[in-house]
C-alpha positions in Angstrom: 0.0 0.0 0.0 2.8 2.4 0.9 4.6 1.7 -2.3 1.5 2.5 -4.4 1.0 5.8 -2.6 4.7 6.7 -3.1 4.4 5.9 -6.8 1.3 8.0 -7.1 3.0 11.0 -5.4 6.1 10.6 -7.6 3.9 10.6 -10.7 2.0 13.7 -9.7 5.2 15.5 -8.8 6.8 14.5 -12.1 3.6 15.6 -14.0 3.6 19.1 -12.4 7.3 19.6 -13.1 7.0 18.4 -16.7 4.0 20.7 -17.3 5.9 23.7 -16.0 9.2 23.0 -17.7 8.3 21.2 -21.0 4.6 21.4 -21.6 4.9 20.6 -25.4 6.7 17.4 -24.7 4.4 16.4 -21.8 1.2 16.9 -23.8 2.7 15.2 -26.9 3.5 12.1 -24.8 0.2 12.3 -22.9 -1.8 9.8 -25.1 0.8 7.1 -24.5 1.3 7.6 -20.7 -2.0 8.4 -19.1 -5.5 7.0 -18.5 -8.8 8.6 -17.5 -8.2 7.7 -13.8 -4.7 9.2 -13.8 -6.1 12.5 -15.2 -8.9 12.5 -12.8 -6.6 11.8 -9.9 -4.3 14.6 -11.0 -7.3 17.0 -11.3 -8.5 16.0 -7.8 -5.1 16.4 -6.3 -4.7 19.9 -7.8 -8.2 20.7 -6.5 -7.3 19.6 -3.0 -4.1 21.8 -3.0 -6.2 24.7 -4.3 -8.8 24.2 -1.6 -6.0 24.1 1.0 -4.6 27.4 -0.2 -8.1 28.9 0.0 -8.4 27.6 3.6 -5.1 29.3 4.5 -5.9 32.6 2.9 -9.7 33.1 3.2 -11.1 35.6 5.6 -14.7 34.5 5.4 -16.7 33.2 8.3 -17.1 29.8 6.8 -13.7 28.8 5.4 -14.6 25.1 4.8 -17.7 26.0 2.9 -15.7 28.4 0.8 -12.9 25.9 0.1 -15.5 23.2 -0.9 -17.1 25.6 -3.3 -13.8 26.4 -4.9 -12.9 22.7 -5.1 -16.2 21.8 -6.8 -15.8 24.8 -9.1 -12.3 23.8 -10.1 -13.0 20.1 -10.7 -16.4 20.8 -12.2 -15.0 23.2 -14.8 -12.7 20.5 -16.0 -15.6 18.2 -16.7 -17.7 21.0 -18.3 -14.9 22.2 -20.5 -13.8 18.7 -21.6 -17.4 17.8 -22.3 -17.9 20.8 -24.5 -14.6 20.3 -26.3 -15.5 16.7 -26.9 -18.9 17.6 -28.3 -17.4 20.3 -30.6 -14.8 17.8 -31.8 -17.4 15.1 -32.5 -19.5 17.6 -34.4 -16.7 19.0 -36.6 -14.3 16.0 -37.0 -16.2 13.0 -36.0 -15.3 10.5 -33.2 -11.6 10.3 -33.9 -10.3 10.7 -30.3 -11.8 9.1 -27.2 -13.2 11.2 -24.4 -10.5 10.1 -22.0 -7.8 11.8 -24.1 -9.8 15.1 -24.3 -10.4 14.8 -20.5 -6.7 14.2 -20.0 -5.7 17.4 -21.8 -8.2 19.4 -19.8 -7.4 17.6 -16.5 -3.7 18.3 -16.7 -4.2 21.8 -17.9 
């Protein structure tokens, strides 16, 4: 169990560094290296970090409610934007690329 958690943390750390340093290379290799669940996990991890930052910096009377709203907004927008992008792609180009690949691009972005 501990090895799996360590591997997951290493992957997310590697992904963040690669996105910041070499985004073109990272996204060109994305179809070969990722799955829907890895993209979803990365998106959730970033949402948790974002919510944690909100908890530390908010001055509202209900910090947990504010952080949960920001978390749902961040993760929800990934689903909405990838769904709209996928629909636009299917309408214009046909079903050439699976939804998981479109979600991966939006999830890592």
